N, C-alpha and C positions, 0 to 999 in steps of 0.2 A: 215573578220577582223573587229574588233570593236575598235573605238577610245575612249579612256577614259582619263580624266584629271589626276586622282589619282587612281591607282590600289593598293589595299591593299591585300596582301597574308597572310592569317592567321586570324582566328576568335576567338583568345583568348583575354585576357584583354588588351593586347597591341594593337592588330588590331582593336578591338572595340573602344578603346579610341581614336585611330587615326581617325576612322569614325566620332566620336562625334566632334572632333576638325575640321575635314573637313567641317562639316555643320556650325559650329560656325564661321569659317573664310571664308565661301562662296565658298568652293571648292567642285566640284562634285567628287564622288568616287564610285568605284565598289569594293566590298569585296568578295574574293573567299576563301573558306575553304575546305580543303581536307576531313574533317570528315562529318558526317551526322548531326552535331549539333554545335551550337556556344558554346564558353566558354573555349575551350582548356583544360588545366589541372585543371581548377577551380573545375570541378566535381570530380576530384580525390583527392582533399584536404579534408580529413576527420577530421582533427584536428581544434581546435579553431583558428581563425585569429584575433589576438588582436593588430597587429602592422600595420594595414591599417586604419589610422584615418579618421573620428572620431569615427566610430562604432566598436564594437567587434562582429564578426560574428561567429556563432557556427561551421561553416564549409564553404568550398568553394561553395557548392550548394546554401547556403543562400546569399552569396555575388553575385553569378551569377543571382539569381532571381531578385535582385534589379537592377543589371546592364541591364538585358534584359527588365526591365520595363522602362528604360530611354526613353524619347520621341524620341531621335535621333535613338536609336537602334530599337524601335518599327517601325519606318518608313523605316528602312534599308531593302533592299531586297537582302540579302546575297545569294551567289551562292554556295550551299553546294555540297559536293562530287566532288569538282574541285580542283586539286592539281597543284601547281607551278612545272613546268618541266625545263624550261631554259629561259635565258635572252640574247637577242642580244643587247649588249651595244651600238653598233654603230647606229643601226636602231630604237632604242627605242621599240623593239618588245619583248613581254612577251608571252611565250608559256605555256599553261596549258595542262592538258590531255584532255581538251574539246574544247579549243578555242585558237585563237591568238589575242592578244591585242596590239594596238599601244598606248603606255601610255606616257603621258607627264612626269609622275613621278610614281615610284614604291616604295612601302613601304613593306619590307619583315619582317613579324612578325610570322614566321613559328615555332618558339619555339624549343623545344628539344625533344629528345627521349632517353630512357634508353639504356645504353650499354648492349650488349648481351654476354653471355658465350655460345659458340657453343656446349659445352659438355652437356648443360642442355636442349637443344632443344627437345621439345616433352615430357618432363617429367611432369607428372601431379602433382607432389609433390612440384613444384616450385610456391611460392606465387607471385601474380602479382605485377607489379611496383607500383600500387596504393594502395597496402595493407598498412594500417595505423597502425603502432605499438603503437600509442597513443590511438586510439579509438577501435582498433580491437585486441589488445594484448591478451585479454581473450579467443579469439577463438583458441589459441594454448596452452592454460593452461595445465600444466602437461605433455607436450610433449617435444620431442627433436628437436631443431631447429639449423640449420647452417646458420649463416649470413656471407655473402662473401663481403669483402671490408675492407678498412682501413681509409676511409675518414669520413667526418661529418655524413653523413646519415647512414653509417654502424655502427659507434660507438653509435650514437643516438638510432638506432634501438636496438642494444644490450642492452643499458641501459634501454630502455622502456620494453623490453621483459623479462629481468632477474627476475623481481618479479613474473612472471607467469609460465615460462617454467620449465621443469625438468632439462634439460641440454641445455646450449647454447654454440655452437662452433663458434668462430669468426675466419674465415679463412682470413689471411692477406697475400697478395702477396709478400710484402717486409719484411724487418726486423724491421719496425717501423710503427707507426700509422701516417697518414697524417691529422687526424682530429684536429680541433682547441683545444687549451689547456683546455678550459672549458668543452669540451666533454670528453677528455682523463681523466681529474680529476674525472669525475663522474663514470668512469669505474673502480670502486674499485674492489680489489680481492673479489671473491664471490665463494662459493662452487659449484655453478652451471655453472661457467664460465670457458671455456677452450679456450685459444688463441693458434692457430696453425700458427706460423710465417713462412714466405717464402713458402707458400703452395698455390697451384693452383688445380682446379678441372679439370681433364682430361677426365673424363667419368662419366656417370650416368645411372643406371638401376633401375627398380622398382621391389621390392620383398615384398610380404605380406603387401602391402599398405604402404611401406616405400621407401625412396630414398637411394640407395646404391651408395655413391660417391667414385670414384677412385681419390686418391690424389697423387700429385707429389710434393716432397720437398727434398731439399738437407740436411735438418736437421735430425740428428739421433733421433730416438724415435718417429718421426711423423708416425702415422698409414698410411698404404697404402690404406685402405678403411675406410669409415665412414658411419654408418647407422643412419639416422635421419627421423623424421616424415615429416619435412618441410625444404625447402631451400629458403632463402631470399637473392637474389642477390642485393647488394647495391654498385655497382661499378661505379656509376656516370652516367652522361648523355653526349650527344653530340648534336650539333646543327643540325637541319633539313635543310641541304644545298645541298641535292642531286640535281645534274644538274646545280649547280652554281659554278662550278670549276673555272670559269674565275674571280670570285670575290675574293678579298684578305681575307684569313681566318687565324685564330689563331690555335694553337694546341688544339685538342679536337673538331674541327669542328665548331668553332664559327666565324661568320663574323666579320671582323676588321673594325669597323665604326670609323669615325673621330668625332671631337667635335660636329659637326652638325648632327650626325648619318648617314652621307653619306658613301657609301661603293662602291668603284670601278668606280663610275661615278657620275657626278653632278646631275643626275636625279634618282639615286637609293639610298634608305635609308634602314637601318636595325635597328629594335627596339625590345626590350624585351629580353627574354632568348637567342634567337638565336645570339644576339650580346653581351650578358653579361657574359655568362658562368655560371657555378655552383656557383662560389664564390660570385657573386654579383646578383644572381637571386632574384628578389623580385617584388611583385605586385606594390609597390610604384614607383620603378625605371622604370618599364615597362610603367606605366601610364605617368610618367614625360617625358620619351623619346618620347612617342607618341605626346605629346604636342610640344616638341622641333622640331621634324621632320616636322610636319605639319605647324608649324609657319615658319620654314625656307623655306618650299615650298611656302607658301603664299607670302613671301618677294621676291621670284624669279618670280612670275607670273606678267606679265605686267599689269598695271592699264588699265581698259577699257577706 
């Protein structure tokens, strides 16, 4: 068992920012990251980042390069390939898949993961979650694409792909779009756009290099099958909180943090997307929460 002052779980921008603030405020920290590299979802951002002042970054990789060059991060010795598994709130014990830590404080910055559609498991015609409709839309030019979802990302993806594809099918589970008005307004009628309301995918098979989707819908006239070149699920994300069932959570699997980013106990904090949910996910907020959590920790540490 290893004793640590601050254990940070997650090596995305929230966790890395927390590590920087730990150094600034004189706290020792250990950072564990379940993946084989730092940066979290930054490497999957392929569009321009213009709302993280003061610079405009061409993509997430460019921002990550600068972040990894920070003197505090260069000196950090992250433990890669180590995932958070459980927390014993009473004993201050944190279990990973490789070790047990007795932590004075724990900062959970484990981020989110895309929701999955079981019927699409194993289908090679499904585009990956990190597919960027902004920078990679031309890759599906002249082809038929099914976008699944009715929220911001689904409608944004549909808007971005319409200028390129032959046909775009937007499969919406409910009878209305959940996306913000500004995205709905952009989804003007288009000869290539086909919206299938109250429709879910219950099966998928591949035939002649295409995806054959089985559709379920109570609406008359909805086809029972749909043949497309590519499928792009955009049904949202949920927090990476496996094994943390004893901590208070919100709908969608996000940790319910208080004004100081504390969650479930006075020594446990949650920052970044795992606490914010999709509606308020942002790089700026994640960085700010890292500062807030670590500053609050520093105020609890007894003076030497």
